[in-house]
C-alpha positions in Angstrom: -5.6 -12.4 -7.5 -5.6 -12.3 -3.5 -5.8 -8.5 -2.0 -3.5 -8.1 1.1 -5.6 -6.8 3.8 -4.9 -4.9 6.9 -6.2 -6.5 9.6 -6.8 -5.9 13.6 -7.0 -8.3 16.4 -9.2 -7.9 19.2 -7.1 -6.0 22.2 -6.4 -3.1 19.2 -9.8 -3.4 18.2 -11.5 -2.2 21.6 -8.4 0.4 21.8 -9.7 2.0 18.4 -13.3 1.6 19.8 -12.4 3.7 22.5 -10.6 6.3 20.8 -14.0 6.9 18.1 -16.6 6.7 21.4 -13.9 9.8 22.6 -14.2 11.6 19.0 -17.9 10.9 17.7 -18.3 12.9 15.2 -14.9 13.3 13.4 -13.4 9.5 13.9 -14.2 8.6 10.6 -12.8 12.1 9.4 -9.8 11.5 11.4 -9.3 8.1 9.9 -9.5 9.3 6.2 -7.3 11.9 7.2 -4.0 9.4 8.1 -4.8 6.7 5.7 -4.7 8.9 3.2 -2.2 11.2 3.9 0.7 8.7 5.8 -0.4 5.3 5.4 -0.4 5.7 1.9 2.9 6.9 1.4 4.8 4.7 4.2 3.2 1.6 1.6 3.9 3.3 -1.6 7.7 3.9 -0.1 7.8 0.1 0.9 6.4 -1.2 -1.8 9.1 0.7 -3.8 11.8 -0.6 -1.5 10.6 -4.6 -2.1 10.2 -4.2 -5.7 12.5 -6.5 -7.8 14.2 -5.3 -10.3 15.4 -7.4 -13.8 18.2 -7.9 -15.6 16.3 -8.2 -18.6 16.2 -5.6 -21.7 13.1 -4.5 -23.0 13.5 -4.0 -26.6 10.4 -4.4 -28.2 7.9 -1.3 -29.2 5.7 -0.1 -26.9 7.5 -1.5 -23.4 9.0 1.3 -21.1 12.0 2.4 -21.6 12.3 2.4 -17.8 12.3 0.4 -14.9 9.5 0.8 -12.5 11.1 0.5 -9.4 13.4 3.6 -11.5 10.1 5.9 -11.8 6.5 6.6 -10.5 4.9 3.4 -11.7 2.4 2.9 -8.6 -0.8 5.2 -7.5 -2.3 5.3 -4.1 -6.0 4.6 -4.6 -7.9 6.5 -1.7 -11.2 5.2 -0.6 -13.4 5.9 3.0 -11.7 3.9 5.6 -8.9 2.5 3.1 -6.1 2.8 0.5 -4.8 1.0 -2.3 -1.4 1.0 -3.5 -1.6 -0.8 -7.6 0.5 -0.2 -10.5 -0.4 2.4 -12.8 -2.4 1.0 -15.4 -4.3 3.4 -18.0 -5.9 2.5 -21.4 -3.1 2.3 -24.9 -0.3 3.2 -22.9 3.3 2.2 -21.6 2.4 1.6 -18.7 3.5 -1.0 -15.7 0.7 -3.3 -15.4 3.7 -6.5 -15.8 3.8 -5.7 -12.4 1.4 -8.1 -11.2 3.4 -11.1 -12.5 6.4 -11.0 -10.3 4.1 -10.5 -7.4 2.4 -13.9 -8.3 5.6 -15.5 -9.8 3.8 -15.9 -13.0 5.3 -15.4 -16.4 8.0 -16.7 -18.7 10.8 -15.9 -16.0 9.2 -16.1 -12.8 8.2 -19.3 -12.9 11.6 -20.5 -11.8 11.8 -17.6 -8.4 8.3 -18.3 -7.9 6.2 -15.7 -6.2 7.8 -13.0 -4.3 4.9 -11.0 -3.2 6.3 -8.1 -2.4 3.3 -6.3 -2.2 2.3 -8.5 0.5 5.3 -8.5 2.5 5.5 -4.6 2.5 2.1 -4.6 4.3 3.0 -7.0 6.7 6.1 -5.2 7.6 4.6 -1.8 8.3 1.7 -2.8 10.1 2.7 -1.9 12.9 3.7 1.5 12.2 0.6 1.8 10.0 -1.5 1.2 14.1 0.6 2.8 15.5 1.0 5.9 13.7 -3.0 5.7 13.9 -3.4 5.5 17.4 -1.1 8.4 18.2 -2.8 10.3 15.5 -6.4 9.8 17.1 -4.7 10.3 20.8 -3.6 14.2 19.5 -6.7 14.9 18.0 -8.3 13.7 21.3 -6.0 16.3 23.5 -6.9 19.1 21.0 -10.8 18.7 21.4 -9.5 18.7 25.4 
């Protein structure tokens, strides 16, 4: 499975590098602060918005009674200088691991529709908003220190 990632072009990277030099001690903390509090929520909401809802009724034993779009089926994993939105997968539970299949286009009912890539499209659509928000957050912290 290919991972979706947020990448910056060179001009944006130069802007961020200038901001990092103005915040030498706290730049990493502030980037993590923004990504963990704001960017993760933005991406999670966008994935829920784009998530497909099947009309297929799950009547099998152990299947979730509600659809993943209608319940809290995603979790935001926070790590240093990044966040990852993934499905909640717990061992021996009624999880929503099947969300992987519509994204990749695998499964009995998805072969005709093909790969829907709602995780990747969510990231692409909110990429500019996240980078602009991070730049604004860093600018605000620079002004506070000066």
